[in-house]
N, C-alpha and C positions, 0 to 999 in steps of 0.2 A: 212786614213784622207781624201783623195780625194773623196772616195765614200761617206763619211759623208757630204762633202760640196755639192756634186751632189744631195744627198737626200734632203738636206735643200732647195736647189734651186728648185727642182721639187715640193716640198710642197708649196713653195711661189707662183709658177705659178698656182697651183691648187686653192689656196686661192683667187688669183686675178680673175681667171675665174669664181669661185663661186660668188664672189662679183658682177661681171659684170652681170651674169645671173639673180641674185636676183633683182638688180636694174632695169633690162630690164622688168622682169615680173611685178614688182610694177608699173613701168611707163605705161605698156600696160593696166593694170587693172584700173589705175586712168584715163587714156585717154578714156577708154570705158565708165566709169561713166560720165565723162564730156560731151562726145558726146551725150549720151542718155538722160541726164536729165537736169542738172542745170548749166548754163553758169556761173552765178555769184558765185557759190560755188566751182569752180574748183581749185582756188588757195588754198582754205582752205583744200581740200582733199589732194592735191599733197604735201602740206607742213606739213601734220599732224605729221609725225614721229619726226620732229624737230621744232614743233610749239612753238612759244613764244607769249606772250601777244602782243608784237608789231606787229608780223606777223598777228595775228588774227585781231587786230584792223584795219590793212590795208584792210583785207577782208571785215570787217563791213563797212569801209569807201567806198569801192567799191560798195557794195550793196546799201548804202544810196545814193551815187551819181547816180546810175542807177535809183533808185526810183524817185529821184528829177527830173531827166531828163525826164522820161516817164510821170510824173505828169504834166509836162509843155506842152505835146503834145496835141494840141487843138482837133485833130481828134479823140482822145481817151478819151476826157474829160468825156463823159457820162459813160465810163467804169472804170474810175479811181478816180472820185471824189464822195464823199458821205457826206452829212451834219452830223455833230456830234450831232445826235439825242439821245433821251432817249434809243432807241433800241441799239445804239452803246455803250452808257455808261453802259447799262446792261451787255454787254459782257466783261467789263473791271473790273478785281478784284484788290483789294487794300490791301496793307500792309502798314499801317500808321507808324508802329514802325520802319520800315526800308525804308520808302519812295519809294515804288515800285508799279508800275502799270503793270498788265499783261493782254493783250487782248486775250480772249479765241477764238481759232480756232479749232472747233471740227474735230476729225479724224487726228490730227497732234500731238498726245501725250500730249494734254493739260491737261489731268487728272493728269499726273505726276507733272506738274508745279503747279497745284492747290494744290497738296499735299505739295509741297515746301512752298507755301505761308501759308497754314494752320499751318504748324510747326512754321514758322516765327511769326505768329499771336498768338502763345502760346496755341492753342487748343490741340495739341498733341506733345510729346517730339521728335518723329522721324517719317519719312514718312512710315516706316515699321509698325508702330503701328496704322495707320489710317485705320479703317474698310472701305471697298469699298463702303458700302451703305451710309457712311457719306460724302464721297467726293462730291457727287452731291446734297446733302441735305443742301441747303444754309440757312436753319433755324438753323442748328446744327453745321455746320463746322467752324463757326467763321470767315467766309470769305466774307467781304462786297463788294458790287458792287459800282462802281463809281456813278451810278444813285441815290444812297441813300443819297448823299451829296447835299448841297445847291449849286446854281449856282456859287457863289463866291468860295466855297470850291472846286468845280470841277475845276474851272479855275486855282486856286492855285496849285492843284495837277498835272494838265496837264502841267503847266509851270515849275514845280520844281522837280517832282519825276522822278526816273529812269523808263523808259517805254520800254517794249519789246513785241514782238509777234513771233510766229513760223509759218513758211509756208512749203508747200510740193508741189510736182508736182500736179497741179490742177486735172488732169484726174485720177491719182492714188488715190487722196483723194476722188473723187466721187465714185470710185470703192469700197474703204474702207467703205464709208457711206452706200452704197447699201448692201454690205455683212453684215455689223453690224446691220442695222436696218430692212432689209427686208428678209434676209436669216437666219442668226444665231440668232439675237435678244437675246443676252446673259443676258440682264437686264430684260427680260420678260416685255417689254413695249407693251401692247396689242393694243394700238391705231394705230401702224404701220400696223398690220394685219387687224384690224377691220374697220378702218376708212380711213387711207391714201392710202394704196395699192389699195383697191377697187375703190376709187375715181379716181386715176390715170389710172387704167385699163379701167374704163368706158369711160374716155375721150380720152385716147391715144392709146388703143390697136386697131389696124386697123381692125382686125377680132375678134370680141368678143367671137365667138364660137370656135375659133382656139386654140386648146391645143396641136397641133402637135409639136410645138417648145419648149414646156415646159420641162426644164431639171430637173435633180434630186435636184439641189440646190433650184430652185423655188418651187418644190413640197414640200420640207421640210419646206419652209418658208411661205411667204405671198401669193404666186402665182404671184407676180409681176415679170415680166421679165426685163432684163437689157435694152432691146430696148424700152419698155414702159417708163422706168425711163429716158432714154436719150431724148425721144421725149418730155416728160414733162419738163425737165430742159431746153431744147433748144427752147421752145415755148415762145418767147419774149412777145407776145401779149396776149396769152390765159391763162397763168398759174396763173395770179395774183389773180383771184377769188379763185382758189384752195389754194393758199398760205395763203390768209386771213382765209380760213376755217381751215387750218392745224396749224395756230398760230406759237408759238415759236419753234415747232418741225422742222421747215425748216432750222434752223441754221446749221444743219449737212451738208447741201449742198449749203448754200449761199456762195457767193464769199468772199474772204478776204476783198475786198473793201467794201462790204455791212456790214461785221461784224466789221471791225476795222478802217475804214476810214483812210488808211495809207497816203493818199495825204493831209489830213486835220488835222491829228495829227502827230506831229514830234516824231517818236519813236527813242530811242537811239540805239536799237539793233534789227535787223531782223535775227532771227535764222532760219536755214534750217533743216528740218527733215532729209535730206540726209547726213548731217554732224553733227548730233546731238551729237554724241560721243565727238566731239571736242567743239562744241558750248556750250553745257550745262555747262561744267566746266568753260569756259571763261565768260559765262553770270553770274554765281554765283560770280566770281571774280569782274567783272565790276559793279555788283550791290552792292558790299561790304558785301556779306553774305557768302563768302567762309569760311568754318570752322564752321559756325553756323548750316548748314543744307547740306545734300547731295542729289543729284539728284538720283532717283531710278535707279537700274541697268538696262542697255540696253542690251538685248540679242544680240549676234553677228549676223550681217547681217540683222537685222530686219528693219533698216532704209534705206537700199540700194534700189535705184530705180529699179523696176522690169519691164523692157520693155516687156518681154515675157508675163507676166500677163496682162498688159495693152492691148497688141495686141490680146490676146485670147478673152478678153471681147468685144473688138470692131470688131472682125471678122464678127459678124452677124449684125453690124450696117451699114446702108447705108452711103455713102459719104455725101449725103445731110444732114442727121441727125447729123452726126459727125461734119460737118462744122457749122451747126447751134449751136451746143453745144459749139464749140470752140469760136464762135462769142460772146457768153455770157460770157465766162471766159477768153477772150483774155486779158483783163486788168490784171488779176492775172498772166498770163504767162509773159506778158511784164514787169510789175512792178518788178517782183522778179527774172527775168533772166532765166525763164524756156523756153527751146527751143520749138518752134512750132512743134507739133507731125506730121510731114509730112508723116510718115509711116501709119498714120490713115487717114489723110485728103486728100492726093493726089492720 
C-alpha cells in the first residue's frame, strides 16, 4: 500500500513538471512573436487558448484606441490621413443583405474575405465552390464596390454598416507583393513583366548593364530586383509619374492609409494577419454572420511573422534606402502597432 501511494505521488509531480514546462514553452513562443512583429496583437495571441468574445473585444478596443491616438498626432498627419475619395470607395466591398463593408488590402488574405462576401451575397453556396478566376472578376462575382452607390447611399452605409479591414506587418506585405507580382506571377498578369518591371528598372536601377546581382528568383520572373523595387517605393518625389502610368495595379503596394483611409473612416474591427486564426472567427461573430458562412481553412503557421525572411530580403538593401522606405510606410507601422524594424534600419 505504501508503494502504491509513493507511485501516485511521483506521478503527480511528473504531471506538475510537464504542465510547467508546457506553459513556459508557450510563453516563450508568444513572447518571441510579440517582440518581432505586432505590439497591438500580443494580448490576442497570448490569450488565444482561452479566448472569449469579451477578451477579443478588449483587443479590438486596444487596437482602435491606438489608431485614434496616432491619427491625432499632427507630425504624422500627412502619413495617416487620406480623403475618402472614389479611389478609396473602389477598395470597399459591400454586402447589403448583411450590412457589411470590407476594405480590400492586397497581400493580406483579402481574397478569402471576398469569398466570404460573395457567399453572403448569394452568388455561390459556399467558399469552396467559388472558382478562383471568379473571385477577382467583379462583373461576375456579385460583389459591388461602395463607389457604385450614390453619395447619400455611401454616407448611409459608412454610418450604419459593420466595417472591417485586415492589416499585416508592412514590410512583410511588400515582400509578398514583390514575390507574387514580379517573381511568381501565378495569375499570369503580363503587364508586370512587360510594362511595370521595365519602367522601374529604367528609372531606379543604378547600373542598368549590371546583371551580376541578379538571383535565380529574378531570372525566373520579370528581371526586377528587390533593391530596384525598394528604391521605387521609397522615392517620395519621383514615383508619382510612374504610378499614374501603372494605374490600379499599384494597389498591391500602396499603404493601408492610401487604400482604406482608416483615420477618416471609423472601422469597427481591425484584424491582424498575424492573429487571423483567432480574428476570423470573431469577425464572423461580430458581423452577425457566424453559422451562415465559414472562413477558408488557414494552413498552420502561414500567418506567423517571419523575421528571418524579412531580414534576408533586406540584407542587400542600403540603410539609406531602407529608411526612405520606412518613412513612406511609417503611418502604417504606427497606426496598427507594428514595431519599427530596427534590425533593418539601424
